[in-house]
N, C-alpha and C positions, 0 to 999 in steps of 0.2 A: 529097610524095615520089613519084617516078615511075620505073619500070623498065619494060623492053619487055613484062613480063608482069603487072605490078601497079602500081595507082595508090592512094595513101593520101591522103585529104583530110580536113581538120578543117573541118567545115562549121558555121557560126554562123548560126541562124535567130532573129531577133528575135520576141518574142511577137506573135501575130496574123498573121505572115507565111506564106503559102502557097507550097510549091514544087509547081508544077503537075504534073500526071500526066506521066510520062516512063519510058523503059526505056533500058537500056545493054546492050551485047554482051559483058558480063562476069558472072561470079559475083560477087555483091556481099554484103558483110556490113556492117550498120549497127549501131553500138555508141553508144548515147546515154551522154554523159559529164556532162551538166548540163542541168537543166530537164525539160520535159515535152513530148512531141510525138505527135500522132496520125499514125500510118502507116497510109496507105490501100493495100490490096492491090486494085487496080482490077480485075484479072482474075477475082477471086473475090468481088468486092463486099463486102469485109471491112475493118473498121477496128479497130485496136488502139493503145491509148496506151502509149507506151514511156517509161520513166524509166531513169536510170542503173542498171546491173545487168542490163538487158534486152539481147537480141541478136536481130537479124533476118537470115535468110539468104535471098538470092533467086538463081534461076538466070537466065542470060542471057535477055533479052527480056521479063521480067516487068514488066508496067505497074504503077506505084505513085506516090503523091503523099504529101506531108507538110504538116502544119500545126502550127506552134508554138503550144502553149497557153501556155507561159512562154518567156522568153529561153532558147533551147535550143542546145547544142553536140552534135554528133555526129561521130564518126569513121566514114568510109565507106571501106571497103576493097574495091577492085575488082580482081579477079585473073582471068587466063586460066588456068583449071585443067585445061582439056582439051587 
């Protein structure tokens, strides 16, 4: 789903796949709905394992990466809040 101020994506990441470091010009909320993924906060050299029920919020320009420990699905909500 996409509007001028928001993009919602259902992202499927197979076990073992890495989403390389990147950033976007949106405020971002990541909500795991299935599986287990390691979320890397590249700017702060921090990693956190996310499972369903967890939520991560990022501000525009934050560098991050993802690595699926299991077959994983996440909802990614990108919004222009400012």
